[in-house]
Every structure is written in C-alpha cells, then in structure tokens.
C-alpha angles and dihedrals in degrees: 000000000000119000113254122257115263127202126179125213124201138161119197149139121296085252087062104253113146101189137049128168088242090051099173090072090069095068142035131213087269091054090050090053090052091054093047090048090058092042090055089059097044124097093206136007117226125203140179118238094243093056092051090050094050106035098048092186132143112243110237148139115254097180113076095212092055092042089054092044093056094042090057093044102036105022096229144079096261134350120276118277128233124189127192116209145151093214137026101227097135131140095242091199093062113116092249092065092046094054106130097246141080115293128199127188116201108201112196119200122007102320121163116250100198115130099018108141119244096244090066116080110221122207116189102159097077111094103193150007096274086053090053091055092043089052092048087053091049087052087059100261116136101168118048120188116203113209103178171066134353103237096055090043088056091053092048090050092048089053092048091240098131119095102176139009124209107196126178113203108208124198097254133116111211136163143187142152091266121091112253129252102359102028093219133059123276132183113256114278123183112217125201115239108231099176143346127196131170131212135150092011090302132114118217112204130190117195132178119214122236094267099019128132129219107279094195134000094216118105117243110258111267 
C-alpha cells in the first residue's frame, strides 16, 4: 500500500517565524480561508503534541462554503484529528480534544496510557513517523494535512515524508533566539515553486518538495 500524501500548512512572518504569543497577528481572514480550503480537501489533520498543548483551540470551519464542501465530501463537521506524541500529558478538556470528530493519539516509545479518555483512540504499536503515515493510510486516509508545529515538521522533512508545503508570508518582522520555521537544523532542500498569489499584503506560496507528489489537483484560490 502506498503511503498517503502529506501537505503542510504554515503561516508566519517574512523572517520565517511561525508562532507568536498573539497568534492572530500572523494571519488575515484570507489566510484563514486558505487554511480551511486545504482542510476541506484533507482526509485527516495531523498535529505535533506541542502545538496541541499550546494552541488549545477547537478545530472547525468558520466559512460556510468550506464547511459544506467538507460535509458533502467527508460526511462530518471536520476531518479526523491525529496527534503524534511521546507522552500523554494533555488537558483532555481543552477545546481541541472536544472537537466533534474522530481523534487518534499516536504514542511513540513507551509512554503511559493511563487517564486517556475513551473517545480518543490510542495507538502504541507504531514505532516511528513512517509508521504513523502507514497506519493513517491503512485507516483509509489518502491525503494528510499537517497543521503544526515546527519540530515535528522538521522530523517529517528529514525523513522525506512531506509532499507539498503551503506557506503564507505575512507582513510582520519578528525575531527570537529560536531558529525560524522548523525550530531545528535541517540539511538544505530545494523546493519547487508551484504557485504564488498575493492578497491583503500577504503572499500565498505553494511548494513541492524534491521527491514530492501532487497533494491536490485543485488550484489554490486566487
């Protein structure tokens, strides 16, 4: 069975930082539409544990046309959620974990499973990230959308598991001691620019990785 397609979606400053404590400044209404447009075409949404712990947001569609598109295609309110973690120390009452959809927690290593609520499917027999994607494929998911954060994205790139990157460049200059975008070093990789559009002082970029496949044949909304 072929591994499912994986696209990543980020919005950040033009210095490459993808997180700020006042996170809404990093994206406009147009950027939000782009994220939900991708979400409506995904079979499952993938997250790193750190993003889930920090963001604490319910996953939803805020645009009625995209909500309807996914409902017609996927038959639910939002795609299923999958989280990769090495420990299960989450606040299970966070809005993320009460999102009305199927939720799967992949625990890599020998993490304890006590206290995980019954509505979260726990998978402990997958040893690594390629195994996570293989299991998602076995569950019937052919298009995975990765929505954050930087550390897990770096690991996915290092293992050559990413097909496409959708990146919104916002008009903000930001700096910190952390490395931008991936938060950890990576060997150089030359991506191929597929499309670039501008709106609301933002640039919407679509890149394909060196060995990446086409995640969706639909053109990004202009």
